[in-house]
C-alpha angles and dihedrals in degrees: 000000000000090000092053091051090049092051091048091049092051092048092054089055089062114087112255093236092057093045090050095049096036113032090180092060116127139169112268116242134203089261090059095053105032096077090052092047093048094048092045091049092052092048090047092052092049093048092046091050093048092047090048091053092047091048091050091050091047092051090048089052090048091053089050090050092053091048092052093046091051088061088070092213108140138167134177116263136182128227108238102181143002128198143154135230121210125197138165118250121178093339092309131100120246121193124195121192123214138187131193123206142181133215141171125235122175087352093301125119119235134176134207142180130218140181112240142180115262109282096359092118133031136190115282091015115144114237137180111246121203112212137197100230091206090054110021093185087066105083143152139197119229095233096054109156127250089205094113091058091047092049093048092047091048092052092050092048092049090050092049092048091048092048092050089050089050092050091051090051089049090053091051090048093052089050092054093247098124124084121200124205142148121254131186116251114240113263091003110099098187099034123094133185129205113244123204108198128184116229135186 
C-alpha cells in the first residue's frame, strides 16, 4: 500500500504533458545520477592531472627557452621541413604545426624542431636560431608558439565548466527536479535515447 502511494506521488510530480507523451517517465533518483557523477569525477581528475603535468613540462621548457635566449648566441638556420599533426580531443579536432630546421655552429651541423603557428614558417626559410653555447644541440627559435599553453588552459576550462554543469544537474536530481524517459532517435525507428529533463 505504501509503495503504491509513493509511486502515485512521484507520478503527480511529473508534468502532465510529459506523462502523456512518455508513460515511462519517472523522477530521477540519487541512484540514477551517482554512477555518472563518480565516473565523471574520476575522468575529470585524470584529465586535470595530465593537463597539470603537461603544463608543468611546458613551463619548464619555456624557462629553458628564456635561459637560452638570454645567452645571446645566435646563428642563421634554415627550415628543412614543415608538417602538421591532427588528433581528436573531446570530440573536436586539434591540429599542431611543426617545423624542423638545421644550423651550423663551430662548423658542426645541428638540427632542431619547433612548434609553430600555421603558415608562420616555410621550407627553405632562413631563421635566427638561439643556441646554448655549452650544449649547441639545444636550440630555440624566437617565434616559438604558445599554442600548447592555450590548448591546455582551454581543456581545463572546458572540464571545469562541464563539471560545474554536472554538479548543478546533480543538485536538481537530488531535489527531485529531473525527469527521465526514453525518446526515439530521429530517423532511427528502433533506437531510443535516455532524456534527462529539468522540471519545476
